[in-house]
C-alpha positions as CSV (number, residue, x, y, z in Angstrom):
1,X,36.4,-40.1,-0.3
2,X,39.9,-42.0,-0.3
3,X,42.3,-41.8,-3.1
4,X,44.1,-44.7,-4.5
5,X,46.9,-44.8,-7.1
6,X,46.2,-47.3,-10.2
7,X,48.1,-47.5,-13.3
8,X,49.3,-43.7,-12.8
9,X,45.7,-42.6,-12.8
10,X,44.1,-41.3,-9.5
11,X,41.0,-43.4,-8.6
12,X,38.4,-42.4,-6.0
13,X,36.4,-44.5,-3.8
14,X,32.7,-43.4,-4.1
15,X,29.7,-44.5,-2.3
16,X,28.6,-46.7,-5.1
17,X,31.9,-47.8,-6.6
18,X,35.1,-46.4,-7.9
19,X,35.5,-43.4,-10.3
20,X,38.0,-41.2,-11.9
21,X,37.9,-37.6,-12.7
22,X,38.6,-36.5,-16.3
23,X,39.8,-33.5,-18.0
24,X,36.2,-32.6,-18.9
25,X,35.1,-32.9,-15.3
26,X,37.9,-30.5,-14.5
27,X,36.9,-28.2,-17.3
28,X,33.4,-28.1,-16.0
29,X,34.4,-27.0,-12.5
30,X,36.7,-24.2,-14.0
31,X,33.9,-22.8,-16.0
32,X,31.5,-23.0,-13.0
33,X,33.8,-20.8,-11.0
34,X,34.6,-18.6,-13.8
35,X,30.8,-18.0,-14.1
36,X,30.7,-17.3,-10.4
37,X,33.5,-14.8,-10.6
38,X,32.0,-12.9,-13.6
39,X,28.6,-12.6,-11.5
40,X,30.3,-11.6,-8.4
41,X,32.5,-9.0,-9.8
42,X,29.6,-7.6,-12.0
43,X,27.4,-7.4,-8.9
44,X,30.1,-5.9,-6.8
45,X,31.1,-3.3,-9.3
46,X,27.4,-2.4,-9.8
47,X,27.0,-2.2,-6.0
48,X,30.1,0.0,-5.7
49,X,28.7,2.5,-8.3
50,X,25.3,2.8,-6.5
51,X,26.8,3.0,-3.1
52,X,29.5,5.4,-3.8
53,X,28.6,7.5,-6.8
54,X,24.9,7.4,-6.4
55,X,21.9,7.3,-8.9
56,X,23.4,9.5,-11.4
57,X,22.1,8.9,-15.1
58,X,25.5,7.6,-16.0
59,X,25.5,5.0,-13.2
60,X,21.9,4.0,-13.9
61,X,22.7,3.3,-17.5
62,X,25.9,1.4,-16.6
63,X,24.0,-0.9,-14.3
64,X,22.0,-2.7,-17.1
65,X,25.1,-4.1,-19.0
66,X,26.7,-5.2,-15.5
67,X,23.4,-6.8,-14.8
68,X,23.5,-8.7,-18.1
69,X,27.0,-9.8,-17.2
70,X,25.9,-11.0,-13.9
71,X,23.0,-13.1,-15.3
72,X,25.1,-14.5,-18.0
73,X,27.7,-15.6,-15.4
74,X,25.2,-16.9,-13.1
75,X,23.7,-19.0,-16.0
76,X,26.9,-20.6,-17.0
77,X,27.5,-21.5,-13.3
78,X,24.0,-23.1,-13.2
79,X,24.6,-25.1,-16.2
80,X,28.0,-26.5,-14.9
81,X,27.3,-26.8,-11.1
82,X,27.4,-30.4,-9.7
83,X,24.2,-31.1,-7.6
84,X,23.2,-34.6,-6.6
85,X,19.6,-33.9,-6.7
86,X,18.9,-33.4,-10.4
87,X,15.2,-31.9,-9.6
88,X,16.8,-29.3,-7.4
89,X,19.3,-28.5,-10.3
90,X,16.6,-28.2,-12.8
91,X,14.7,-25.9,-10.5
92,X,17.3,-23.5,-10.1
93,X,17.8,-23.3,-13.8
94,X,14.1,-22.7,-14.3
95,X,14.3,-19.9,-11.6
96,X,17.2,-18.3,-13.6
97,X,15.1,-18.5,-16.8
98,X,11.9,-17.0,-15.3
99,X,14.1,-14.1,-13.7
100,X,15.9,-13.5,-17.1
101,X,12.5,-13.6,-18.9
102,X,11.1,-10.9,-16.4
103,X,14.1,-8.7,-16.7
104,X,13.8,-8.7,-20.5
105,X,10.2,-7.8,-20.5
106,X,10.9,-5.0,-17.9
107,X,13.8,-3.6,-19.8
108,X,11.8,-3.6,-23.1
109,X,8.6,-2.1,-21.8
110,X,10.1,0.5,-19.3
111,X,11.0,3.8,-20.4
112,X,13.9,4.2,-17.9
113,X,16.8,2.1,-16.9
114,X,16.0,-1.4,-15.5
115,X,17.6,-0.5,-11.9
116,X,15.4,2.3,-11.5
117,X,12.3,0.6,-12.5
118,X,13.1,-2.1,-10.0
119,X,13.9,0.3,-7.4
120,X,10.9,2.5,-7.9
121,X,8.5,-0.5,-8.3
122,X,9.4,-3.0,-5.9
123,X,6.7,-5.4,-7.2
124,X,8.9,-6.1,-10.1
125,X,11.0,-8.3,-7.7
126,X,8.3,-10.8,-7.8
127,X,9.6,-11.5,-11.4
128,X,13.5,-10.7,-11.5
129,X,13.8,-12.0,-7.9
130,X,13.7,-15.5,-9.3
131,X,17.3,-14.9,-10.5
132,X,18.5,-14.1,-7.0
133,X,16.5,-17.2,-5.7
134,X,18.7,-19.3,-8.1
135,X,21.8,-17.6,-6.6
136,X,20.7,-18.3,-3.1
137,X,20.2,-21.9,-4.2
138,X,24.2,-21.9,-5.0
139,X,24.9,-20.3,-1.8
140,X,22.8,-23.0,0.1
141,X,24.5,-25.9,-1.9
142,X,28.0,-24.4,-1.1
143,X,27.1,-23.9,2.7
144,X,25.9,-27.4,2.8
145,X,28.7,-29.1,1.1
146,X,31.7,-27.0,2.1
147,X,30.3,-25.4,5.3
148,X,31.5,-21.8,4.1
149,X,30.8,-19.0,6.7
150,X,30.1,-16.2,3.8
151,X,27.5,-18.4,2.1
152,X,26.0,-19.1,5.5
153,X,25.5,-15.4,5.8
154,X,24.5,-14.9,2.3
155,X,21.6,-17.4,2.3
156,X,19.4,-15.4,4.6
157,X,20.9,-12.0,3.7
158,X,19.7,-12.2,0.1
159,X,16.0,-12.8,0.7
160,X,16.0,-10.4,3.7
161,X,17.0,-7.4,1.5
162,X,14.9,-8.4,-1.4
163,X,11.7,-9.1,0.6
164,X,12.6,-6.0,2.7
165,X,12.4,-3.9,-0.2
166,X,9.4,-5.4,-1.6
167,X,7.5,-4.9,1.6
168,X,9.0,-1.6,2.4
169,X,10.1,-2.4,6.0
170,X,13.8,-1.9,5.5
171,X,15.1,1.8,5.7
172,X,17.3,2.9,2.9
173,X,20.4,2.9,5.1
174,X,19.7,-0.6,6.0
175,X,19.3,-1.6,2.4
176,X,22.7,0.0,1.6
177,X,24.5,-1.8,4.4
178,X,23.0,-5.2,3.2
179,X,24.0,-4.5,-0.2
180,X,27.4,-3.6,0.7
181,X,27.8,-6.8,2.7
182,X,26.2,-8.9,-0.1
183,X,28.8,-7.5,-2.7
184,X,31.8,-8.2,-0.4
185,X,30.9,-11.6,0.6
186,X,29.9,-12.6,-3.0
187,X,33.3,-11.8,-4.0
188,X,34.9,-13.4,-1.0
189,X,33.1,-16.5,-1.9
190,X,34.1,-16.4,-5.6
191,X,37.7,-15.7,-4.7
192,X,37.9,-18.7,-2.3
193,X,36.5,-21.0,-5.0
194,X,39.3,-20.1,-7.3
195,X,41.9,-21.5,-4.7
196,X,39.8,-24.5,-3.6
197,X,40.8,-28.0,-4.8
198,X,39.0,-29.2,-7.9
199,X,37.7,-32.8,-6.9
200,X,35.4,-31.7,-4.1
201,X,33.6,-29.5,-6.5
202,X,32.8,-32.4,-8.8
203,X,31.7,-34.6,-6.0
204,X,31.2,-38.4,-5.8
205,X,30.7,-39.4,-9.4
206,X,29.5,-42.8,-8.5
207,X,26.2,-41.1,-6.8
208,X,25.5,-39.5,-10.0
209,X,25.9,-42.7,-11.9
210,X,23.7,-44.6,-9.4
211,X,20.9,-41.8,-9.4
212,X,21.0,-41.8,-13.3
213,X,20.4,-45.8,-13.1
214,X,17.3,-45.3,-10.8
215,X,15.6,-43.2,-13.4
216,X,12.6,-44.9,-15.0
217,X,13.0,-45.7,-18.7
218,X,10.5,-44.1,-20.9
């Protein structure tokens, strides 16, 4: 994308025409990044509590509200992320909704903290795992668009940890290492997004306009 100065307003040359970036566009990116930061910090704090303080009753009870913050932050990011493929965007949002619904059902039905239920009953990952599938979709998008090393590592790491726990082939020590790496790289990813220029996260708006025009009218 090249930039041109026109009437004191920055104009971008897109694939299907010129476009400008509005205040609302920038606000949307800021909200997207803020959601990622909330999700990353919530996940990192929860991971730190588990890895350093152990599975004490206090820690287990603290994990549920942190998980709620993680889900809310991720949900906000999925609402405001810019993805050219509308179908993929919708699929990630549906995955998030399925994972949240499964989490609510488990939290209501279980007579113990949600984290303990998931850990002791790996089959529950088939439900709440949809949330992390949506998160992996964000990692994929960021890796594809911006060639970020941390997201390239996180893309296979997340399913490896979840499927490893589900199938039982990963020893506890390996799960702990993977969890720690995940938490660190997630925070690195969120922090790097803070200092990244805003226009690249908006993308080529002319593509969005073109794709919208190609949709069949009802």
